N, C-alpha and C positions, 0 to 999 in steps of 0.2 A: 557545527558541521556534521557531527555524528547523528544528531537528531535529524538533520536534513537527509542523511543517508538512510536512516530508518524510515522516514516518511516517504522519501522518494522511492525506496524499495516498497514500502507499503502502499504509497500513493500509486505506484505502478512501477516502482523500481529505482528509487533514489539510491538505495544501497547498492544496486547493481550498476548504477551509472557512476559511482564513485570509485576512485582508486584506493580509498581507505581500506584497511583490512576490515572486512565485513564480519568480524568475529563476534561470536557469542557461542557458548558451548551448550552441549546437550546434557540434560540432567533431569530426570523425572522427579527428583526430590526438590528441585528449585521451584519456589513459588514466584509467579510473575503477575504483575498487574497489566491488564491490557485494556485499552480504551474501548468505550462503547462506540460502535459505529454510528456516525452522525452525518452521513451525506445529506446535504440540503438541496431540495428541489423546490421549484415554485409553481409547477404546473398542477392545476386542479381539475382540468377538463378530462372527459373520458373519451375523446375522439380517438380514432385508430393511431394517429401519430403520437399523441400523448401516451397512449397505452404502450406503444412500442418503446418510447423513451423511458417510461417507468420500468419496463422489463429489463432494458439494457442497463439502466442505472442500478437497479437491484442486483444485477449480476456483477457489476463493477464493485459494489459494496461487498458482495460475497467473496470476490477475489481478494479485496483488501483485507477482509477479516481472516481469510484462509492464511495469508502470508503472516499477519500479526500472530495468529495462533501457532503457526509453524515456527516462527522466530523465537517465540517464548520458550520453546523446548530445547533446542531446535530440531525439527524433523523434516528432512528433505523429501521424505516419502509419505508425508501426510496425505491421505486420499483427497481431502478437500482442495489441496493445491492442484493436483492433476485435474480435478473436476471443474476448476474455475479459471485455469490458465491454459494457454496453447502456444505453440511455436516458440519464438525467441524469448518471450516473457517467461514461459514455463522453464526453459533452460536457464535463463538468467537467475530467476528466483531460486531454483534448485541449487545453483552454484553458490549463491549467497548463503543459503542454509548449510551447505556442505562446509563452507569456510567457517561459519559460526561453530559448527560441530567440531571441526578440526582444531579450532583455537580455544575451545572450552568456554565459549561465550554465548550469551543470549541477548535478545533485544526485549526490554520490558518497558512498561509505561508507569510513571509515578502515580501515586494517589492524586486525585483531582487533575488528571491529565487534560491538557488543552487540545488533544488530537481532534481534528475534524477535517472533513473534506466537503467542498462545495462544488457542484457541477454548474458550469456556465451553460445553461440551456440554450442561450442564443447562438452558441457555437455548435450545437448538436446537428450532426449530419448522418442520415441513414441511407445507405446504398446497398440494397439487397441484404447480404449476410455480413456486412461490415458497418459498424457505427463508429463515428469519431466525435470527440468533444473535448473541451478544455476543462480542467479541474484546478482548484486552488485548495491546497491543504496546509494545515498547521500541524506540525509533528513535534513531539517532545520525547520520543523514544530514547532510552538509555542503553548503552552497551555495557554489559555487566559480566565480570568474570564469575563463572558458576562456582568454582571452588572457594573463592574468598568473599564473594558478594561485592567486590570492589567495582565502583562505577567508573569505567574508563572514559566515557564520553556521554554528554547529555546536553541539554539546552533546548531551546525552542527555535524552530526554523519554519519558514513559509516557503512553499514550493508551488510554482505554476507549471502545469504540464499539459500536453496534448496526448490523449490516449486513444487507442483503437481497440474495439471489442469485435470479436468474430464469432459468428454463429457456427458451431460445430456440433453435428448430430442433434440439432434442435435446441442446443444450449449455448447461451452467450458466454464467451470466455475472454479474459484479458489477453490480447495478442501483442500489443506494442505500447510503448510509452516513451515520449520524448520530453525531456525537461526543457522548459522555456525560460524560466527564471527562478532564482532562489534569493531569499532575504533572511537575515538573522532576526529572530524574534517574530512577533505577530506583526507582519508588515506587508507591503506590496499589495497583491491581489486580495489579501485577507482584510484589508482596511479600505479598499477602494469603494 
């Protein structure tokens, strides 16, 4: 469940959608492993629609990376967070990071992390400055007490979500995320 929280937060806010304590603390002396971003897309054409989709998906990847990086410290004021998020998602993610900081916890990823996000391009909708699409992510983030290194929660979860990206000042930013389903382990949309 905690990994689901990290992914959902990372995926677009599972940690925010959970009532679990979103704790992980701040410490610049703590080393954390973070997964390599691995959003998968299947489009190879260079038409304007495909180009727009690629731009939006790259921005989504950047938003996910910014949250992962911020949660590993944690730092609610990380400039990359404000540069990649807007509206309710920005506030939600900042609140998760503030809670981690207050609780003395971080979210980190184990060696050989299974973290990955796949965009369902068949669900991609672009309407002016708003893009919506479904994602399926596998997350194995761990909540760790900074002072002791104790892993409070971990495991692998799969989350399916609907996200909205909004163009703000010519930059696509993560604006909303709605969790559609969650499974323990690599399951559901990750194996369909």
